[in-house]
MIDOKOL-519443 format. One record per residue (C-alpha): x, y, z. Coordinates in steps of 0.001 Angstrom, whole numbers, plus 500000, padded with zeros to 6 digits. Layout:
% residues N
R/X/Y/Z
...
END
This chain:
% residues 708
R/499930/499943/499889
R/503046/502343/501292
R/504727/501667/497703
R/501583/502278/495612
R/500688/505915/496969
R/504116/506893/496649
R/504009/505908/493170
R/501141/508206/492792
R/502774/511292/494591
R/505900/510643/492211
R/503770/510202/489198
R/501638/513436/489708
R/505612/514996/490557
R/503748/517796/492501
R/501809/518108/495999
R/498528/516556/496155
R/495904/516425/498783
R/494306/513678/500816
R/491583/513716/498463
R/493605/513640/495504
R/495448/510523/496554
R/492154/509198/497380
R/490451/509368/494115
R/493700/507596/492574
R/493324/503909/494294
R/490620/501829/495237
R/487897/502463/497602
R/488400/499058/499225
R/492225/500211/500255
R/490991/504016/501725
R/491022/502688/505416
R/494748/502201/504903
R/495558/504916/503386
R/496408/507577/506662
R/498355/505159/508432
R/500395/504346/504518
R/500810/508334/504479
R/502020/508438/507923
R/504481/505620/507437
R/505782/507594/504553
R/506654/510663/506352
R/507967/509107/509423
R/510401/507687/506837
R/510846/510516/505320
R/509605/509272/501896
R/507369/512004/501697
R/506412/515510/503678
R/503833/517330/504401
R/503850/521082/503271
R/502243/523986/504621
R/498838/524012/502981
R/498544/520390/504042
R/499407/518340/500576
R/501848/515791/500591
R/505225/515809/498027
R/508413/513813/497439
R/510784/514419/500426
R/513851/516401/499220
R/516638/514187/499871
R/518714/517370/500353
R/516690/518028/503628
R/517185/514912/504773
R/520410/514061/507034
R/522055/511376/509047
R/524162/512086/512233
R/525112/511558/515760
R/523065/513192/518803
R/524512/514852/521080
R/522225/515308/523857
R/522150/518173/526590
R/520168/517686/530014
R/518156/520487/529414
R/516735/518804/526955
R/517635/520359/523721
R/520518/519019/521674
R/522764/519352/518490
R/522889/516236/515700
R/526446/516358/514392
R/526483/515572/510636
R/530002/513977/509384
R/531906/516582/506448
R/529858/520125/508263
R/531427/522040/510260
R/528323/523113/511973
R/526057/521166/513974
R/522005/521524/513940
R/520271/522335/516855
R/517379/520363/518245
R/515148/521400/520527
R/513759/520088/523317
R/510226/519063/521161
R/512041/517847/518430
R/514515/515238/520112
R/511823/512870/519691
R/513111/510019/522267
R/517026/509750/520514
R/519126/509499/523617
R/523248/511131/523776
R/525138/509240/520649
R/522176/508418/518585
R/522732/507916/515256
R/519720/509785/513682
R/517881/511114/510491
R/517012/514418/510619
R/514591/517058/509109
R/516154/520397/508073
R/513780/522770/509951
R/516010/525864/509039
R/519044/525497/506849
R/520484/529115/507518
R/520222/528719/511397
R/520847/524835/511278
R/517905/524204/512890
R/516681/520686/512806
R/514053/517839/513794
R/514701/514600/514717
R/512652/512373/512175
R/513928/508696/513059
R/517014/506835/515238
R/518921/504897/512261
R/520986/503256/515565
R/520740/503168/518492
R/523688/504198/521008
R/523731/501061/523432
R/527209/501036/524250
R/528281/496627/525001
R/529023/498417/528666
R/526395/500010/530719
R/526411/501167/534548
R/524241/500823/537078
R/522266/499733/540162
R/522128/495666/541109
R/518327/494949/542250
R/516660/492015/542683
R/512585/491780/541763
R/510690/488430/542007
R/513634/486616/542498
R/515196/487601/539473
R/518404/490202/539200
R/518387/493288/537395
R/520281/496446/536358
R/518816/499675/536899
R/520756/501801/534650
R/522376/505481/535594
R/521237/506850/532361
R/517326/506045/532580
R/517019/507763/528847
R/517665/504124/527840
R/514457/502077/527874
R/515909/498683/528200
R/515441/496244/530479
R/518755/493630/531428
R/518509/490634/533282
R/521337/489408/534823
R/521654/485701/534928
R/522738/484707/538235
R/525813/482562/536854
R/527002/486371/535620
R/526455/488261/538358
R/530477/487479/539904
R/529926/488315/543101
R/527467/491446/543027
R/524407/491894/544993
R/521605/494352/545579
R/523032/497925/545795
R/526611/497302/544454
R/527071/499542/541112
R/528545/497740/538763
R/529622/497916/535191
R/527899/495092/532954
R/528317/494023/529368
R/525724/493316/527363
R/525030/489854/526048
R/522220/489244/523915
R/518945/490502/523438
R/516522/488028/523810
R/512234/487365/523454
R/511495/491102/523878
R/512811/493885/521841
R/513872/495694/524510
R/514884/492574/527026
R/518652/492335/527399
R/520919/489760/529243
R/524206/490923/530934
R/527124/489816/532371
R/528855/492325/535433
R/532627/492711/534379
R/532727/495573/537435
R/531789/495888/540731
R/532457/500125/541636
R/531521/499215/544978
R/528045/499858/546913
R/526351/502812/545892
R/527106/504371/549300
R/530225/503625/549419
R/532827/507286/549216
R/534014/507990/545468
R/531286/505716/543588
R/529362/508506/542538
R/532057/509891/540445
R/533265/506120/539305
R/529904/505284/537867
R/529880/508689/535822
R/533400/507818/534417
R/532328/504647/533926
R/529575/506013/531661
R/532160/507682/529606
R/534669/504780/529271
R/536911/506315/531686
R/538942/503358/533681
R/540499/504113/536773
R/542450/501015/536895
R/545242/500517/534676
R/545458/496860/532911
R/548551/494431/533905
R/550664/495031/531058
R/551029/498589/531733
R/551458/497409/535282
R/554098/495232/534483
R/555526/497850/532257
R/556370/500195/535172
R/558536/497479/536700
R/561078/498930/534255
R/560576/502670/534982
R/563305/504536/536671
R/562806/506226/539717
R/565287/508965/538650
R/566718/509943/535800
R/570522/508529/534868
R/573420/509596/534131
R/573049/508183/530531
R/569955/509422/529814
R/571465/513134/529713
R/574228/512281/526481
R/573534/514606/523857
R/571150/516787/526027
R/571984/520755/526569
R/572215/521272/530316
R/569876/523728/531855
R/570374/522815/535717
R/572408/526355/536137
R/569221/528147/535166
R/566446/529800/537189
R/563732/527771/536318
R/560653/526824/538222
R/556962/525536/537869
R/553877/527035/538561
R/550966/524933/539084
R/547704/524942/541515
R/548210/524007/545544
R/547153/520758/545134
R/548667/519480/541584
R/551285/516429/541432
R/551496/516400/537552
R/553695/518813/536817
R/554771/518904/533532
R/555710/522250/532749
R/558373/524553/533951
R/559547/528590/533042
R/562533/530782/532819
R/563237/534172/531497
R/565953/536344/530687
R/566107/540138/529759
R/568817/540205/526746
R/571704/543087/526180
R/569502/543895/523267
R/565939/544559/525418
R/564701/541639/523974
R/563487/538665/526453
R/564496/535437/526179
R/561564/533025/527277
R/561905/529318/527775
R/559077/527001/528358
R/560279/523792/529273
R/558250/520327/528993
R/558576/517224/530750
R/560015/514678/527815
R/556986/512444/528447
R/557980/510640/525343
R/561309/509264/526269
R/559855/507113/528867
R/556245/505910/526958
R/557225/504682/523464
R/554905/503642/520416
R/553813/500111/520708
R/554149/499853/524533
R/551560/498931/526512
R/551625/502185/528382
R/551212/503989/525122
R/548479/502106/523525
R/546480/502976/527291
R/547830/506695/526793
R/545966/506328/523195
R/542729/504933/524728
R/541977/507247/527422
R/543661/510723/525408
R/543104/512092/528053
R/543914/512810/532243
R/539829/513328/533754
R/539703/515586/536460
R/536400/514833/538424
R/535764/517111/541457
R/538578/515823/544081
R/539070/512534/541939
R/541827/512732/539284
R/541845/509645/536563
R/545311/509978/534997
R/546231/509604/531499
R/549498/507683/532815
R/549913/505659/535989
R/550900/507645/538910
R/554508/506367/538890
R/555219/508745/535352
R/552419/511342/536238
R/553801/511984/539960
R/556961/510556/539426
R/559523/510336/536928
R/558190/512317/534124
R/556944/515100/536798
R/558914/518624/536789
R/559463/517669/540682
R/562060/520463/542261
R/565288/520376/543401
R/565570/516776/541137
R/566592/516396/537908
R/564274/515661/535011
R/564581/515432/530874
R/562496/518231/528865
R/561805/519299/525942
R/562548/522979/525559
R/561069/526127/524029
R/563170/529276/523653
R/561924/531847/522346
R/563772/535801/521511
R/560812/537737/522164
R/560888/542003/521259
R/558909/544296/523499
R/555682/544375/520863
R/555543/540659/521581
R/556605/539335/518146
R/559173/535809/518629
R/561873/537123/516414
R/564196/533819/516650
R/563121/530379/518738
R/565039/527194/519073
R/563456/523657/520533
R/566134/521299/521720
R/566062/518071/524531
R/567020/519092/527519
R/567383/518496/531371
R/566722/520695/534340
R/566065/521269/537932
R/563763/523127/539087
R/564274/525671/541780
R/560823/525537/543274
R/557561/524327/543062
R/555225/527551/542856
R/551375/527826/543376
R/549235/530710/541896
R/548288/532061/545296
R/551790/532775/546468
R/552740/534099/542797
R/549557/536216/542731
R/550339/537838/545987
R/553956/539003/545019
R/552212/539868/541419
R/549164/541565/542749
R/549898/542486/546306
R/553183/543075/546336
R/553222/540716/548826
R/556327/538099/548975
R/555728/534855/550887
R/558412/533224/552610
R/560606/531359/550119
R/559958/533252/547145
R/562415/535922/547936
R/565428/535080/545457
R/562542/534904/542679
R/560568/537711/543125
R/562194/540210/540607
R/561925/537117/537444
R/558240/536859/538669
R/558020/540722/537987
R/560135/540569/534707
R/558184/537648/533439
R/554785/539678/534059
R/556314/542352/532656
R/556975/540114/529266
R/553364/537924/529588
R/551272/541857/529513
R/553281/542651/526466
R/552462/539170/525133
R/549049/539639/526141
R/548300/543122/524297
R/549691/541412/521379
R/547734/538764/521251
R/544621/540864/521860
R/545598/543185/519169
R/545699/539986/517031
R/541649/539570/517943
R/541978/537213/520948
R/538901/536399/522139
R/538714/536429/525816
R/535242/534438/526943
R/535928/534756/531291
R/533352/532007/531454
R/532984/531113/534919
R/534112/527275/536534
R/533080/526048/539454
R/535183/524274/542159
R/533715/521550/544310
R/535327/521636/547734
R/534754/517822/548598
R/535326/516491/552349
R/537350/513507/553421
R/534715/511198/552223
R/533886/512955/549010
R/531354/514742/550112
R/530346/518283/548418
R/530888/520734/551206
R/530797/524096/549216
R/531102/525647/545943
R/533270/528032/544790
R/534411/529758/541673
R/537566/529657/540296
R/539865/532403/540502
R/542153/533268/537936
R/544733/535830/538966
R/548220/537252/537270
R/549758/534084/537684
R/547512/531818/535763
R/547424/534481/533347
R/551094/534598/532994
R/551464/530896/532340
R/548922/530792/529960
R/550570/533426/527756
R/553857/531130/528088
R/551742/528190/526700
R/550070/530013/523940
R/553337/531635/523083
R/555304/528137/522767
R/552627/526289/521331
R/552109/528518/518355
R/556525/528220/518334
R/556040/524650/517756
R/553074/524559/515554
R/554861/527445/513092
R/558316/525731/513036
R/556938/522322/511470
R/553821/523821/509437
R/556642/525931/508062
R/558534/522657/506789
R/555151/520949/505459
R/555373/517842/506654
R/552870/515741/508651
R/551752/517105/512346
R/548678/517271/514526
R/547199/520983/515220
R/544769/522094/517804
R/542390/523845/515191
R/539169/525967/515153
R/537221/526866/512864
R/535219/530158/511754
R/531776/530882/513371
R/529150/530827/511001
R/527292/533568/510044
R/523631/532550/510459
R/524725/531481/513855
R/525757/534659/514468
R/522972/536871/513056
R/520808/534681/514965
R/521987/535862/518191
R/522241/539378/517455
R/518623/538724/516762
R/518364/537547/520346
R/520258/540401/521810
R/517726/542557/519629
R/514643/541113/521488
R/516659/541696/524450
R/516794/545348/523888
R/520241/545480/523150
R/521729/546871/519445
R/525225/545856/518748
R/526987/547143/515831
R/529039/543897/514345
R/530292/543520/510984
R/529460/539963/509398
R/530602/540291/506203
R/533699/539391/506597
R/533978/537644/510434
R/537245/537854/512374
R/538569/537151/515863
R/537939/540717/516087
R/534426/540513/515098
R/533710/538445/518377
R/536049/540597/520339
R/533844/543650/519563
R/530442/541755/520350
R/531796/540724/523700
R/533011/544565/524133
R/529762/545717/523815
R/528438/543485/526228
R/530822/543705/528657
R/528685/546180/530886
R/525129/544537/530724
R/523506/542666/533783
R/523223/539298/531496
R/526802/539635/530265
R/527563/536066/532201
R/525034/534123/530040
R/524911/536048/526852
R/529024/535338/526518
R/528366/531791/527557
R/525344/531199/524328
R/528061/533135/522217
R/530871/530940/522952
R/528266/527748/522415
R/527023/529119/519249
R/530770/528795/517868
R/532284/525781/516697
R/534564/523676/519035
R/537620/523177/519194
R/539459/520186/518100
R/542575/518169/517079
R/543528/517578/513047
R/546401/517050/510727
R/545083/519754/508629
R/546074/523379/510100
R/542980/525526/509654
R/544071/528072/512104
R/542539/528822/515459
R/539836/531399/515093
R/539122/531737/519237
R/542867/532022/520005
R/543293/534561/516637
R/546223/532004/515507
R/547079/531350/512353
R/549017/528034/513617
R/548175/526481/516599
R/549259/523062/518469
R/549267/521648/521806
R/552620/521129/523044
R/552720/521813/526689
R/550691/518791/528449
R/551911/515545/527518
R/551404/514191/531117
R/548016/515088/530687
R/547039/515055/527014
R/547599/512289/524049
R/547934/514669/521207
R/551005/516646/523239
R/552736/513351/523953
R/552207/512984/519735
R/553987/516279/519241
R/556987/515856/521205
R/557460/512611/519291
R/556979/513610/515783
R/559664/517065/517181
R/561511/513954/518049
R/561361/512291/514707
R/562000/515310/512590
R/564197/517623/515001
R/566327/515592/517015
R/566547/512448/514871
R/566112/514500/511191
R/564069/511226/509968
R/562157/513221/507192
R/562508/510233/504854
R/559453/509169/502582
R/558937/506230/505172
R/558397/508340/508298
R/556414/511396/506487
R/554171/508422/505017
R/553979/506396/508099
R/552728/509700/510659
R/550765/511006/507384
R/548482/507674/508074
R/548804/507848/511710
R/547600/511367/512528
R/544126/511296/510952
R/543504/508715/513000
R/545221/509955/516261
R/543667/513347/516373
R/540128/511641/516025
R/540573/509521/518905
R/542235/512554/521276
R/538984/514721/519830
R/536543/512126/520744
R/538238/511431/524163
R/538435/515017/525047
R/534961/515284/524347
R/534118/512671/526460
R/536076/514129/529071
R/534246/517362/529452
R/531051/515646/529093
R/532071/513435/532035
R/533001/516208/533822
R/530028/518443/533675
R/527822/515270/534790
R/530235/515403/537838
R/530206/518861/538743
R/526194/518728/538208
R/526052/515434/540432
R/528367/516824/543547
R/526236/520461/542763
R/523004/518678/543170
R/524692/516854/546393
R/526030/520182/547693
R/522092/521495/547457
R/520907/518607/549458
R/522020/520330/553017
R/520057/523578/551568
R/516519/522281/550821
R/513943/525184/552263
R/516960/527912/551983
R/516370/531183/549874
R/518463/532501/547077
R/518897/535286/544318
R/519717/534115/541041
R/519316/534793/537578
R/517285/533370/534816
R/519716/531608/532767
R/517345/529745/529865
R/513533/530319/529102
R/511929/527222/527774
R/508494/526086/527225
R/508617/524124/530172
R/509945/526541/533274
R/512900/527823/533859
R/516588/527642/534699
R/517802/529979/537053
R/521599/530346/537688
R/522996/531091/541294
R/526091/532611/542198
R/527940/530050/543323
R/527198/528360/539498
R/524725/525995/540638
R/522087/525886/538065
R/518076/524735/538880
R/514611/524424/537339
R/511471/526367/538271
R/508838/524147/536644
R/506098/526205/534878
R/503426/524304/536073
R/505031/525372/540024
R/504496/529125/538642
R/500857/529294/540499
R/500529/533275/540945
R/499116/533122/536819
R/498752/530573/533735
R/501978/531257/532027
R/503262/530595/528360
R/506254/530316/526117
R/506534/533214/524088
R/509081/532292/521737
R/509208/535463/519496
R/510600/537011/522531
R/512125/534003/524980
R/510098/534444/527639
R/507467/532880/530086
R/504409/535395/530014
R/501425/535881/532628
R/498280/535176/530540
R/496458/537973/532778
R/499097/539884/534682
R/501242/539555/531287
R/504027/539261/533921
R/506780/538373/531670
R/509748/535970/533071
R/513024/536949/530482
R/516468/536012/530520
R/519034/537750/532483
R/516129/538777/535179
R/517192/538676/538707
R/514714/536725/540681
R/514319/534788/544405
R/514156/531348/544882
R/513438/528590/547545
R/515376/525028/547143
R/512538/522775/546844
R/514289/519169/545991
R/517161/517568/544538
R/517977/514444/542624
R/522025/513920/542976
R/521882/510825/540522
R/521015/513048/537806
R/522621/516179/538578
R/519414/518135/539228
R/518373/520906/541177
R/514553/522296/541582
R/513293/525589/542579
R/510433/527272/543775
R/509660/531028/543110
R/510067/532895/546764
R/507710/535083/548007
R/507985/537117/550994
R/504245/537608/551251
R/503853/533589/551654
R/507167/532753/553398
R/505867/531488/556981
R/508404/529415/557422
R/511317/531916/558320
R/512939/530447/554781
R/517050/531445/555529
R/518358/534172/552729
R/521585/533041/551052
R/523367/534823/548806
R/524974/532380/546722
END
């Protein structure tokens, strides 16, 4: 029947009404027509026009991609080969879950908006995470991801010691009689759901982030030295007499960058960035190398670190700890008073860091002119470094460097890992100084190899989409802000200019974040297209080989090309084939790490707010949807006020102004408005916090007022 109806539409080669199609089929087939049309539309064979007619679906309006979900209900679909993702509103997700391969129908090509028509392939990983429970004498797993509408039974022979209450990783074995019914086997017990740290390990396991290293890696560690031998120093430049030191956070144990600076007779500066030579110990083909490739990056999850490399390396022989000799790769740059790198050299070296400094103490010197004990001999060098950092930063800004100033939460936990406070991560002059020096080194290394025109791995960030920027500017217009921006020729300065015009607006943190999300994501690639956000024509990641696999790869490339001078066809062809695979894996694992960190932060924030039910906070409306308001508190906790819980009127969503409007009162809730809320409930496992509007008039419970 469906084929017959489709042929009728194709034969006429125009849009037909229901009646016109009905006239072309037998009377006995009429009861089946509506279902046939529905199935054809669902399977993207036909589409319904604005006038209610049926026509052949234009394949150009149909695409296949991977859905990336957001906890607020909306999401994006990434289509391979296209630089921009398609926005999917919460009403158009149609049952898709994060990672599904989906078919989308383009709603607005210019604004990159689409709806999900069908799920091509369910993102059902072989490994799922959940809690063991028993029902009717049968053991099941309650999945952490409740968007997966499946039932997983665990036969008693495959429990492997798991009991009710255990959080486990399960491998799906097979599907049995029902379409959504599976059997699985417990392959790892993470611990009891109430054990300290199991909450974080459960989220990490969801993203296939493993806190345990394989046996073959542990075996290789037996051959890793605990200190550098004299034989390893041969052929390297001795920098142990130089004033070289590290600056990191208070709790940092995996230190992979050290710095030095001198003022030359010419008036120029000699900046040294000295990076742990991890590639000396982690050789290609080894179990350590393969595991680092699989992990892609270290993961920093609240009070938990899941490293890319075992602690024996990351905190030991590779970490640039003070007063011990360490192997390094150095990038020395001569920089003039305009911030230009006029000369550079990249070489194998070894150093002995003079001191492990902290940002907190460095900022006391640079911001307060207070010298902490033990920093006396370094104070003048730090001041000189800040002088150079300011020159470099001024040059970056002149080029168009975009600084979004995004706030990041810092979760403070007790001994059991329970969240007891949430603070904003502070960035002072010390943090900016290190960032400026690392960016300079990354650019220098990338430019050096790019000039040689041989295979390399770059950190790239593409041009933002003009239509998305237009949509953002239209949204600003709805808020009442007129922003001048030239979108005919989009450069980093274009975005910089938009941000500067928004700086004094009360909604700036939210608007800045929205603008950032409207841009492309930075990724790793073997093709250099530049880094838009840094206004850099050529950029890579060289400075964190302990924590990131791409940086380790860059070190391998530097060793092959610059130190061992392997520029033969065999080497070049090998890297030309290998680097695209490494770039994709590194980008994928970075994306998983970011998502995992976000979920852990949300979960810990919800855990913290469990202790503040009934308290009143001042916040700002950060998102307006057709089902309610998201409100962000000063401590960066974000919670939802459901539209049904706003009971002083009947509210509807006004899409034209992105606001909730009271039907009788005409009262509006708009983005950026200040609002008082009361903490109503939390769901820690899902990282959800629910608010209700606070009314002083109706408050008879003496709720405590908080500032966030």
